[in-house]
N, C-alpha and C positions, 0 to 999 in steps of 0.2 A: 674412479681408481680407488681401491681400497688403500689403507695405510701400508699394508703389507706388500701390495703391488708397487706402491710408490717408493717405498723402501728398497725394493729389489729391482729397481729400474737402473741399470747401469748408467744411463745418462745423467741420473740425478743422485748417484751414490753417496750416501751419507753413512759413514762407519758407525756412528753413535746409534742411528735408527736401526741398522742392521743388527747391531749388537744387542739392542733392547728387544728386537724381535726373537733373537736366538734365546735370550735369557728367559723370555715370556712363553717359550715352547716347552713341550713336554719331552723334549729330547733327553737321552741319557746325558750326564754330566761330563763324561769324557767327550761325547760327540760335540756338545756345547764348546768345550774347551778348544777342540780341533778347530771348530768353525771360527770361533772368535779370534784364534791366532791367524787364520787366513784373512779374515776381515783386517785385522791390524796390519798385515802384510800388504793388503790392497790400498789401505790408507796412505803407506809409505810409498807404494809403487803403483800408480794408476794403470799400468799395463796389466796388472793383475785382476782389476776390477770385474771385468766380464767373466773370467772363470770363477771367481770368487762368488759372484752373484749366482752363478748357475749351480755351484755346489750348495749354496745355502738353500736355494729354491728346491733343488732335489731332496735334500735333507728333511726340509719342512713339507714335502709332498706338494709343492705348488708348481 
């Protein structure tokens, strides 16, 4: 499993790893900010993890 795949596995959600993936991407800054806000919300509310991971995967084309 690649680092990206591991970071984007809802069962192993690590907000810091997902944020690092977003920061290291070529996405527009506004998109990065939106995704990172969602990641922080998922950090606080585990019920949001699956949807947030799906949103990040889609944005990154994974």
